[in-house]
VOLUMLUM-629118 format. One record per atom (N, C-alpha, C): residue number from 1; y, x negated, z; atom name. Coordinates in steps of 0.1 Angstrom, whole numbers, padded with zeros to 4 digits, m for minus. Atoms other than C-alpha are relative to their C-alpha. Layout:
<nodes>
(node NUM; (Y; X; Z); "CA")
...
</nodes>
This chain:
<nodes>
(node 1; (m0012; m0008; 0000); "N")
(node 1; (0000; 0000; 0000); "CA")
(node 1; (0012; m0009; 0000); "C")
(node 2; (m0012; 0007; 0001); "N")
(node 2; (0034; m0013; m0009); "CA")
(node 2; (0010; 0004; 0012); "C")
(node 3; (m0009; m0003; m0011); "N")
(node 3; (0063; m0014; 0016); "CA")
(node 3; (0007; 0013; m0002); "C")
(node 4; (m0007; m0013; 0002); "N")
(node 4; (0081; 0014; 0000); "CA")
(node 4; (m0009; 0012; 0003); "C")
(node 5; (0009; m0011; m0003); "N")
(node 5; (0050; 0036; 0002); "CA")
(node 5; (m0002; 0002; 0015); "C")
(node 6; (0001; m0001; m0015); "N")
(node 6; (0046; 0027; 0039); "CA")
(node 6; (0012; 0007; 0006); "C")
(node 7; (m0012; m0006; m0005); "N")
(node 7; (0082; 0037; 0046); "CA")
(node 7; (0000; 0015; m0003); "C")
(node 8; (0000; m0014; 0004); "N")
(node 8; (0078; 0070; 0027); "CA")
(node 8; (m0011; 0007; 0008); "C")
(node 9; (0011; m0006; m0007); "N")
(node 9; (0044; 0077; 0044); "CA")
(node 9; (0003; 0002; 0015); "C")
(node 10; (m0002; 0000; m0015); "N")
(node 10; (0055; 0069; 0080); "CA")
(node 10; (0015; m0003; 0003); "C")
(node 11; (m0014; 0003; m0002); "N")
(node 11; (0093; 0072; 0082); "CA")
(node 11; (0005; m0003; 0014); "C")
(node 12; (m0004; 0002; m0014); "N")
(node 12; (0097; 0075; 0120); "CA")
(node 12; (m0005; m0013; 0006); "C")
(node 13; (0005; 0013; m0006); "N")
(node 13; (0074; 0046; 0130); "CA")
(node 13; (0007; m0012; m0007); "C")
(node 14; (m0007; 0011; 0007); "N")
(node 14; (0090; 0024; 0103); "CA")
(node 14; (0014; m0002; 0004); "C")
(node 15; (m0014; 0001; m0006); "N")
(node 15; (0125; 0032; 0116); "CA")
(node 15; (m0001; m0007; 0013); "C")
(node 16; (0001; 0007; m0013); "N")
(node 16; (0113; 0021; 0150); "CA")
(node 16; (m0002; m0015; m0002); "C")
(node 17; (0002; 0014; 0003); "N")
(node 17; (0100; m0012; 0136); "CA")
(node 17; (0013; m0006; m0005); "C")
(node 18; (m0012; 0005; 0005); "N")
(node 18; (0133; m0017; 0118); "CA")
(node 18; (0010; m0002; 0011); "C")
(node 19; (m0009; 0001; m0012); "N")
(node 19; (0153; m0011; 0150); "CA")
(node 19; (m0004; m0011; 0009); "C")
(node 20; (0005; 0011; m0008); "N")
(node 20; (0131; m0035; 0169); "CA")
(node 20; (0003; m0014; m0006); "C")
(node 21; (m0003; 0012; 0007); "N")
(node 21; (0135; m0062; 0143); "CA")
(node 21; (0015; m0003; 0001); "C")
(node 22; (m0014; 0001; m0002); "N")
(node 22; (0173; m0056; 0144); "CA")
(node 22; (0004; m0005; 0014); "C")
(node 23; (m0003; 0003; m0014); "N")
(node 23; (0174; m0058; 0182); "CA")
(node 23; (m0004; m0015; 0003); "C")
(node 24; (0005; 0014; m0003); "N")
(node 24; (0153; m0091; 0183); "CA")
(node 24; (0010; m0010; m0007); "C")
(node 25; (m0009; 0009; 0008); "N")
(node 25; (0175; m0106; 0156); "CA")
(node 25; (0014; m0001; 0007); "C")
(node 26; (m0013; 0001; m0007); "N")
(node 26; (0207; m0097; 0175); "CA")
(node 26; (m0001; m0008; 0013); "C")
(node 27; (0002; 0008; m0013); "N")
(node 27; (0193; m0110; 0208); "CA")
(node 27; (m0001; m0015; m0003); "C")
(node 28; (0001; 0014; 0003); "N")
(node 28; (0184; m0143; 0192); "CA")
(node 28; (0013; m0006; m0004); "C")
(node 29; (m0013; 0005; 0004); "N")
(node 29; (0218; m0146; 0176); "CA")
(node 29; (0010; m0002; 0012); "C")
(node 30; (m0009; 0002; m0012); "N")
(node 30; (0236; m0140; 0209); "CA")
(node 30; (m0005; m0012; 0008); "C")
(node 31; (0005; 0012; m0008); "N")
(node 31; (0213; m0165; 0227); "CA")
(node 31; (0004; m0013; m0007); "C")
(node 32; (m0003; 0012; 0007); "N")
(node 32; (0219; m0191; 0200); "CA")
(node 32; (0015; m0003; 0000); "C")
(node 33; (m0015; 0002; 0001); "N")
(node 33; (0257; m0186; 0200); "CA")
(node 33; (0006; m0003; 0014); "C")
(node 34; (m0006; 0002; m0013); "N")
(node 34; (0261; m0190; 0237); "CA")
(node 34; (0005; m0014; 0002); "C")
(node 35; (m0005; 0013; m0003); "N")
(node 35; (0281; m0219; 0251); "CA")
(node 35; (m0010; m0009; 0007); "C")
(node 36; (0010; 0008; m0006); "N")
(node 36; (0259; m0249; 0260); "CA")
(node 36; (0003; m0003; 0014); "C")
(node 37; (m0001; 0003; m0014); "N")
(node 37; (0253; m0258; 0296); "CA")
(node 37; (0007; m0014; 0001); "C")
(node 38; (m0007; 0013; m0002); "N")
(node 38; (0277; m0286; 0308); "CA")
(node 38; (m0006; m0007; 0012); "C")
(node 39; (0004; 0008; m0011); "N")
(node 39; (0263; m0313; 0330); "CA")
(node 39; (0009; m0012; 0003); "C")
(node 40; (m0010; 0011; m0004); "N")
(node 40; (0285; m0337; 0349); "CA")
(node 40; (m0009; m0012; 0004); "C")
(node 41; (0007; 0012; m0003); "N")
(node 41; (0273; m0373; 0350); "CA")
(node 41; (0006; m0006; 0013); "C")
(node 42; (m0005; 0007; m0012); "N")
(node 42; (0275; m0392; 0383); "CA")
(node 42; (0002; m0015; m0002); "C")
(node 43; (m0001; 0015; 0003); "N")
(node 43; (0276; m0426; 0365); "CA")
(node 43; (0010; m0001; m0012); "C")
(node 44; (m0009; 0002; 0012); "N")
(node 44; (0302; m0440; 0341); "CA")
(node 44; (0001; m0015; m0002); "C")
(node 45; (m0002; 0014; 0003); "N")
(node 45; (0310; m0473; 0324); "CA")
(node 45; (0014; m0004; 0004); "C")
(node 46; (m0012; 0006; m0004); "N")
(node 46; (0337; m0496; 0336); "CA")
(node 46; (0000; m0015; m0005); "C")
(node 47; (m0001; 0014; 0004); "N")
(node 47; (0350; m0531; 0326); "CA")
(node 47; (0010; m0007; 0008); "C")
(node 48; (m0010; 0008; m0008); "N")
(node 48; (0367; m0558; 0346); "CA")
(node 48; (0005; m0012; m0008); "C")
(node 49; (m0004; 0012; 0009); "N")
(node 49; (0373; m0582; 0316); "CA")
(node 49; (0005; 0005; m0013); "C")
(node 50; (m0006; m0005; 0012); "N")
(node 50; (0392; m0561; 0291); "CA")
(node 50; (m0009; 0005; m0010); "C")
(node 51; (0009; m0006; 0010); "N")
(node 51; (0362; m0545; 0275); "CA")
(node 51; (m0010; m0009; m0006); "C")
(node 52; (0010; 0010; 0006); "N")
(node 52; (0343; m0577; 0267); "CA")
(node 52; (m0014; 0003; 0005); "C")
(node 53; (0013; m0004; m0006); "N")
(node 53; (0315; m0566; 0290); "CA")
(node 53; (0003; 0013; 0008); "C")
(node 54; (m0002; m0012; m0008); "N")
(node 54; (0309; m0534; 0310); "CA")
(node 54; (m0011; 0001; 0010); "C")
(node 55; (0010; m0002; m0010); "N")
(node 55; (0290; m0522; 0340); "CA")
(node 55; (0000; 0015; 0004); "C")
(node 56; (0001; m0014; m0004); "N")
(node 56; (0279; m0489; 0355); "CA")
(node 56; (0004; 0002; 0014); "C")
(node 57; (m0004; m0003; m0013); "N")
(node 57; (0294; m0474; 0386); "CA")
(node 57; (0002; 0015; 0002); "C")
(node 58; (m0001; m0014; m0003); "N")
(node 58; (0302; m0441; 0403); "CA")
(node 58; (0011; 0006; m0009); "C")
(node 59; (m0009; m0007; 0010); "N")
(node 59; (0319; m0417; 0378); "CA")
(node 59; (0012; 0006; 0007); "C")
(node 60; (m0011; m0006; m0008); "N")
(node 60; (0341; m0403; 0406); "CA")
(node 60; (0012; m0011; 0001); "C")
(node 61; (m0010; 0010; m0002); "N")
(node 61; (0360; m0436; 0407); "CA")
(node 61; (0011; 0001; m0011); "C")
(node 62; (m0011; 0000; 0010); "N")
(node 62; (0394; m0436; 0390); "CA")
(node 62; (0006; m0014; m0001); "C")
(node 63; (m0005; 0013; 0003); "N")
(node 63; (0405; m0468; 0374); "CA")
(node 63; (0015; 0000; 0000); "C")
(node 64; (0006; 0013; m0003); "N")
(node 64; (0420; m0492; 0381); "CA")
(node 64; (m0005; 0000; 0015); "C")
(node 65; (0005; 0003; m0013); "N")
(node 65; (0400; m0503; 0411); "CA")
(node 65; (m0005; m0014; 0001); "C")
(node 66; (0005; 0013; m0001); "N")
(node 66; (0389; m0536; 0425); "CA")
(node 66; (m0015; m0001; m0002); "C")
(node 67; (0014; 0003; 0003); "N")
(node 67; (0356; m0550; 0412); "CA")
(node 67; (m0002; m0015; 0000); "C")
(node 68; (0002; 0014; m0001); "N")
(node 68; (0347; m0585; 0423); "CA")
(node 68; (0013; m0008; m0002); "C")
(node 69; (m0013; 0007; 0001); "N")
(node 69; (0383; m0595; 0426); "CA")
(node 69; (0008; 0003; m0013); "C")
(node 70; (m0007; m0003; 0013); "N")
(node 70; (0393; m0581; 0392); "CA")
(node 70; (0003; 0015; m0001); "C")
(node 71; (m0003; m0014; 0002); "N")
(node 71; (0409; m0548; 0382); "CA")
(node 71; (m0009; 0006; m0010); "C")
(node 72; (0009; m0006; 0009); "N")
(node 72; (0383; m0526; 0367); "CA")
(node 72; (0006; 0013; m0006); "C")
(node 73; (m0005; m0012; 0007); "N")
(node 73; (0391; m0499; 0341); "CA")
(node 73; (m0012; 0007; m0006); "C")
(node 74; (0010; m0008; 0006); "N")
(node 74; (0371; m0471; 0326); "CA")
(node 74; (m0003; m0006; m0014); "C")
(node 75; (0004; 0005; 0013); "N")
(node 75; (0352; m0483; 0295); "CA")
(node 75; (m0007; 0011; m0008); "C")
(node 76; (0007; m0010; 0009); "N")
(node 76; (0343; m0459; 0267); "CA")
(node 76; (m0009; m0007; m0010); "C")
(node 77; (0010; 0008; 0007); "N")
(node 77; (0311; m0473; 0252); "CA")
(node 77; (m0005; 0009; m0012); "C")
(node 78; (0004; m0007; 0013); "N")
(node 78; (0300; m0464; 0216); "CA")
(node 78; (m0012; m0008; m0006); "C")
(node 79; (0011; 0006; 0008); "N")
(node 79; (0270; m0470; 0194); "CA")
(node 79; (0001; 0005; m0014); "C")
(node 80; (m0001; m0003; 0014); "N")
(node 80; (0269; m0471; 0156); "CA")
(node 80; (m0014; 0003; m0006); "C")
(node 81; (0013; m0003; 0004); "N")
(node 81; (0232; m0462; 0154); "CA")
(node 81; (m0009; m0012; m0003); "C")
(node 82; (0007; 0012; 0002); "N")
(node 82; (0221; m0498; 0152); "CA")
(node 82; (m0005; m0006; 0013); "C")
(node 83; (0004; 0004; m0014); "N")
(node 83; (0215; m0501; 0190); "CA")
(node 83; (0010; m0010; 0006); "C")
(node 84; (m0010; 0009; m0005); "N")
(node 84; (0245; m0524; 0194); "CA")
(node 84; (0011; 0008; 0006); "C")
(node 85; (m0011; m0008; m0007); "N")
(node 85; (0269; m0509; 0219); "CA")
(node 85; (0012; m0008; 0002); "C")
(node 86; (m0013; 0007; m0002); "N")
(node 86; (0306; m0518; 0222); "CA")
(node 86; (0010; 0009; 0007); "C")
(node 87; (m0010; m0008; m0006); "N")
(node 87; (0336; m0507; 0241); "CA")
(node 87; (0011; 0003; m0010); "C")
(node 88; (m0010; m0004; 0010); "N")
(node 88; (0359; m0487; 0218); "CA")
(node 88; (0014; 0000; 0006); "C")
(node 89; (m0013; 0000; m0007); "N")
(node 89; (0387; m0483; 0243); "CA")
(node 89; (m0002; 0000; 0015); "C")
(node 90; (0000; 0000; m0015); "N")
(node 90; (0395; m0487; 0280); "CA")
(node 90; (0011; 0010; 0004); "C")
(node 91; (m0009; m0011; m0005); "N")
(node 91; (0414; m0462; 0302); "CA")
(node 91; (0002; m0003; 0015); "C")
(node 92; (m0004; 0001; m0014); "N")
(node 92; (0432; m0463; 0335); "CA")
(node 92; (0011; 0010; 0004); "C")
(node 93; (m0011; m0008; m0004); "N")
(node 93; (0456; m0443; 0356); "CA")
(node 93; (0013; m0008; m0001); "C")
(node 94; (m0013; 0007; 0002); "N")
(node 94; (0493; m0451; 0350); "CA")
(node 94; (0005; m0007; 0012); "C")
(node 95; (m0005; 0006; m0013); "N")
(node 95; (0501; m0458; 0387); "CA")
(node 95; (m0008; 0006; 0011); "C")
(node 96; (0007; m0005; m0012); "N")
(node 96; (0489; m0450; 0422); "CA")
(node 96; (0001; 0015; 0002); "C")
(node 97; (m0002; m0015; m0001); "N")
(node 97; (0504; m0415; 0423); "CA")
(node 97; (m0008; 0007; m0011); "C")
(node 98; (0007; m0006; 0011); "N")
(node 98; (0489; m0408; 0389); "CA")
(node 98; (m0015; 0000; 0003); "C")
(node 99; (0014; 0002; m0004); "N")
(node 99; (0455; m0421; 0402); "CA")
(node 99; (m0004; 0011; 0010); "C")
(node 100; (0003; m0011; m0010); "N")
(node 100; (0457; m0396; 0431); "CA")
(node 100; (m0001; 0014; m0007); "C")
(node 101; (m0001; m0012; 0007); "N")
(node 101; (0466; m0368; 0407); "CA")
(node 101; (m0013; 0002; m0009); "C")
(node 102; (0013; 0000; 0008); "N")
(node 102; (0436; m0377; 0384); "CA")
(node 102; (m0012; 0003; 0008); "C")
(node 103; (0011; m0003; m0009); "N")
(node 103; (0412; m0377; 0413); "CA")
(node 103; (0000; 0015; 0004); "C")
(node 104; (m0001; m0015; m0003); "N")
(node 104; (0425; m0342; 0423); "CA")
(node 104; (m0004; 0008; m0012); "C")
(node 105; (0003; m0008; 0012); "N")
(node 105; (0423; m0329; 0387); "CA")
(node 105; (m0015; m0001; m0003); "C")
(node 106; (0015; 0001; 0003); "N")
(node 106; (0387; m0343; 0382); "CA")
(node 106; (m0008; 0008; 0010); "C")
(node 107; (0007; m0008; m0010); "N")
(node 107; (0376; m0327; 0415); "CA")
(node 107; (0001; 0015; m0004); "C")
(node 108; (m0001; m0014; 0004); "N")
(node 108; (0390; m0293; 0403); "CA")
(node 108; (m0008; 0003; m0012); "C")
(node 109; (0008; m0002; 0012); "N")
(node 109; (0374; m0297; 0369); "CA")
(node 109; (m0015; 0001; 0003); "C")
(node 110; (0014; 0000; m0004); "N")
(node 110; (0340; m0305; 0385); "CA")
(node 110; (m0003; 0013; 0007); "C")
(node 111; (0002; m0012; m0008); "N")
(node 111; (0343; m0276; 0409); "CA")
(node 111; (m0001; 0012; m0010); "C")
(node 112; (0000; m0011; 0010); "N")
(node 112; (0352; m0252; 0380); "CA")
(node 112; (m0012; 0000; m0009); "C")
(node 113; (0012; 0001; 0009); "N")
(node 113; (0324; m0265; 0358); "CA")
(node 113; (m0013; 0004; 0008); "C")
(node 114; (0012; m0004; m0008); "N")
(node 114; (0298; m0261; 0386); "CA")
(node 114; (0000; 0015; 0003); "C")
(node 115; (m0001; m0014; m0003); "N")
(node 115; (0311; m0226; 0393); "CA")
(node 115; (m0003; 0008; m0013); "C")
(node 116; (0002; m0007; 0012); "N")
(node 116; (0309; m0216; 0356); "CA")
(node 116; (m0007; m0010; m0010); "C")
(node 117; (0007; 0011; 0007); "N")
(node 117; (0282; m0239; 0342); "CA")
(node 117; (m0001; 0002; m0016); "C")
(node 118; (0000; m0002; 0014); "N")
(node 118; (0283; m0223; 0307); "CA")
(node 118; (0013; m0001; m0007); "C")
(node 119; (m0013; 0001; 0005); "N")
(node 119; (0320; m0226; 0303); "CA")
(node 119; (0006; m0014; 0000); "C")
(node 120; (m0006; 0013; m0001); "N")
(node 120; (0341; m0256; 0295); "CA")
(node 120; (0011; m0001; 0010); "C")
(node 121; (m0011; 0002; m0010); "N")
(node 121; (0367; m0271; 0318); "CA")
(node 121; (0013; 0007; m0005); "C")
(node 122; (m0013; m0006; 0003); "N")
(node 122; (0402; m0255; 0319); "CA")
(node 122; (0008; m0010; m0008); "C")
(node 123; (m0007; 0009; 0010); "N")
(node 123; (0421; m0270; 0289); "CA")
(node 123; (0013; m0005; 0006); "C")
(node 124; (m0013; 0004; m0006); "N")
(node 124; (0454; m0270; 0308); "CA")
(node 124; (m0002; m0010; 0010); "C")
(node 125; (0003; 0010; m0011); "N")
(node 125; (0439; m0290; 0337); "CA")
(node 125; (m0003; m0013; m0007); "C")
(node 126; (0003; 0012; 0007); "N")
(node 126; (0425; m0315; 0312); "CA")
(node 126; (0012; m0007; m0005); "C")
(node 127; (m0012; 0005; 0006); "N")
(node 127; (0458; m0319; 0295); "CA")
(node 127; (0009; m0006; 0011); "C")
(node 128; (m0008; 0005; m0012); "N")
(node 128; (0476; m0323; 0329); "CA")
(node 128; (m0006; m0013; 0005); "C")
(node 129; (0006; 0013; m0005); "N")
(node 129; (0451; m0350; 0339); "CA")
(node 129; (0003; m0011; m0010); "C")
(node 130; (m0002; 0011; 0010); "N")
(node 130; (0455; m0369; 0306); "CA")
(node 130; (0014; m0005; 0000); "C")
(node 131; (m0014; 0004; m0001); "N")
(node 131; (0493; m0371; 0312); "CA")
(node 131; (0001; m0012; 0010); "C")
(node 132; (0000; 0011; m0010); "N")
(node 132; (0484; m0395; 0341); "CA")
(node 132; (m0008; m0012; m0004); "C")
(node 133; (0008; 0011; 0004); "N")
(node 133; (0462; m0418; 0321); "CA")
(node 133; (0006; m0007; m0012); "C")
(node 134; (m0004; 0008; 0011); "N")
(node 134; (0468; m0446; 0296); "CA")
(node 134; (m0012; m0007; m0006); "C")
(node 135; (0011; 0006; 0007); "N")
(node 135; (0445; m0462; 0270); "CA")
(node 135; (0004; m0012; m0008); "C")
(node 136; (m0002; 0011; 0010); "N")
(node 136; (0442; m0493; 0248); "CA")
(node 136; (m0013; m0005; m0005); "C")
(node 137; (0012; 0006; 0005); "N")
(node 137; (0417; m0511; 0227); "CA")
(node 137; (m0002; m0013; 0007); "C")
(node 138; (0002; 0013; m0006); "N")
(node 138; (0400; m0541; 0241); "CA")
(node 138; (0007; m0011; m0008); "C")
(node 139; (m0007; 0011; 0007); "N")
(node 139; (0420; m0573; 0234); "CA")
(node 139; (0014; 0003; m0003); "C")
(node 140; (m0014; m0003; 0002); "N")
(node 140; (0453; m0555; 0229); "CA")
(node 140; (0007; 0000; 0013); "C")
(node 141; (m0008; 0001; m0012); "N")
(node 141; (0481; m0560; 0253); "CA")
(node 141; (0006; 0013; 0005); "C")
(node 142; (m0008; m0012; m0003); "N")
(node 142; (0499; m0527; 0252); "CA")
(node 142; (m0008; 0013; 0003); "C")
(node 143; (0006; m0013; m0004); "N")
(node 143; (0487; m0496; 0271); "CA")
(node 143; (0010; 0011; m0005); "C")
(node 144; (m0008; m0012; 0004); "N")
(node 144; (0499; m0462; 0258); "CA")
(node 144; (m0005; 0012; 0007); "C")
(node 145; (0004; m0012; m0006); "N")
(node 145; (0499; m0428; 0273); "CA")
(node 145; (m0011; 0008; m0007); "C")
(node 146; (0012; m0006; 0006); "N")
(node 146; (0466; m0409; 0268); "CA")
(node 146; (0004; 0012; m0009); "C")
(node 147; (m0004; m0012; 0007); "N")
(node 147; (0485; m0379; 0255); "CA")
(node 147; (0010; m0003; m0011); "C")
(node 148; (m0010; 0003; 0010); "N")
(node 148; (0507; m0398; 0231); "CA")
(node 148; (m0005; m0001; m0014); "C")
(node 149; (0004; 0001; 0014); "N")
(node 149; (0506; m0400; 0193); "CA")
(node 149; (m0007; m0013; m0003); "C")
(node 150; (0006; 0013; 0002); "N")
(node 150; (0497; m0437; 0195); "CA")
(node 150; (m0014; 0000; 0005); "C")
(node 151; (0013; 0000; m0006); "N")
(node 151; (0467; m0429; 0217); "CA")
(node 151; (m0010; 0007; m0010); "C")
(node 152; (0009; m0006; 0010); "N")
(node 152; (0452; m0407; 0189); "CA")
(node 152; (m0007; m0010; m0008); "C")
(node 153; (0006; 0010; 0008); "N")
(node 153; (0446; m0437; 0168); "CA")
(node 153; (m0010; m0009; 0008); "C")
(node 154; (0009; 0008; m0009); "N")
(node 154; (0430; m0456; 0197); "CA")
(node 154; (m0013; 0008; 0003); "C")
(node 155; (0012; m0008; m0004); "N")
(node 155; (0407; m0427; 0206); "CA")
(node 155; (m0009; 0003; m0012); "C")
(node 156; (0008; m0002; 0013); "N")
(node 156; (0395; m0425; 0169); "CA")
(node 156; (m0007; m0013; m0002); "C")
(node 157; (0008; 0012; 0001); "N")
(node 157; (0368; m0451; 0172); "CA")
(node 157; (m0008; 0001; m0012); "C")
(node 158; (0008; 0001; 0012); "N")
(node 158; (0351; m0462; 0140); "CA")
(node 158; (m0010; m0012; 0001); "C")
(node 159; (0009; 0011; 0001); "N")
(node 159; (0321; m0483; 0133); "CA")
(node 159; (0004; m0011; m0010); "C")
(node 160; (m0004; 0011; 0009); "N")
(node 160; (0328; m0517; 0117); "CA")
(node 160; (m0006; 0002; m0014); "C")
(node 161; (0006; m0001; 0013); "N")
(node 161; (0303; m0509; 0089); "CA")
(node 161; (0002; 0014; m0006); "C")
(node 162; (m0003; m0014; 0005); "N")
(node 162; (0316; m0473; 0084); "CA")
(node 162; (m0010; 0010; 0004); "C")
(node 163; (0010; m0010; m0004); "N")
(node 163; (0286; m0457; 0100); "CA")
(node 163; (0005; 0010; 0010); "C")
(node 164; (m0004; m0010; m0009); "N")
(node 164; (0286; m0428; 0124); "CA")
(node 164; (0000; m0005; 0014); "C")
(node 165; (m0002; 0005; m0014); "N")
(node 165; (0299; m0436; 0159); "CA")
(node 165; (m0003; 0011; 0010); "C")
(node 166; (0004; m0010; m0011); "N")
(node 166; (0285; m0419; 0190); "CA")
(node 166; (0004; m0006; 0013); "C")
(node 167; (m0003; 0005; m0013); "N")
(node 167; (0299; m0423; 0225); "CA")
(node 167; (m0013; 0002; 0009); "C")
(node 168; (0012; 0000; m0008); "N")
(node 168; (0271; m0432; 0249); "CA")
(node 168; (0004; 0001; 0015); "C")
(node 169; (m0002; m0001; m0014); "N")
(node 169; (0268; m0424; 0286); "CA")
(node 169; (m0011; m0008; 0007); "C")
(node 170; (0011; 0007; m0008); "N")
(node 170; (0249; m0444; 0313); "CA")
(node 170; (m0012; 0009; 0003); "C")
</nodes>
């Protein structure tokens, strides 16, 4: 029997099957479209030699902080798919009062993320926090505000060979 003949012979049961298929498809679509779960890492990369090397420490630390007698800054580590990792840029708080503000903002972001694990952090809070941070490429002398136009170029890390760059976490 062809499908058309089945539908004509059993209209009510076939309508039920169609509704079930529609319901399952809609449920799958809603499930697939939901916001992914956000996990907060408790470890982060830092560098105390301007990004030449890096180490792992507590992610709650706000740079700069003392590490073996040197000022440590946050190190954003990347991989180009060849297994060789490198520091794309480093980051620190602008000054001590900015450092305190970043610590407060990060705590609020973490609390909000834990309270709403499927939602992202408050964008306004992230923007506020970024105003207290500055970035630079390893080896460069000048730090620039994290929210400045100059920072956009620094944050756009590229692989030397033109490959796809991925930021890695400890």
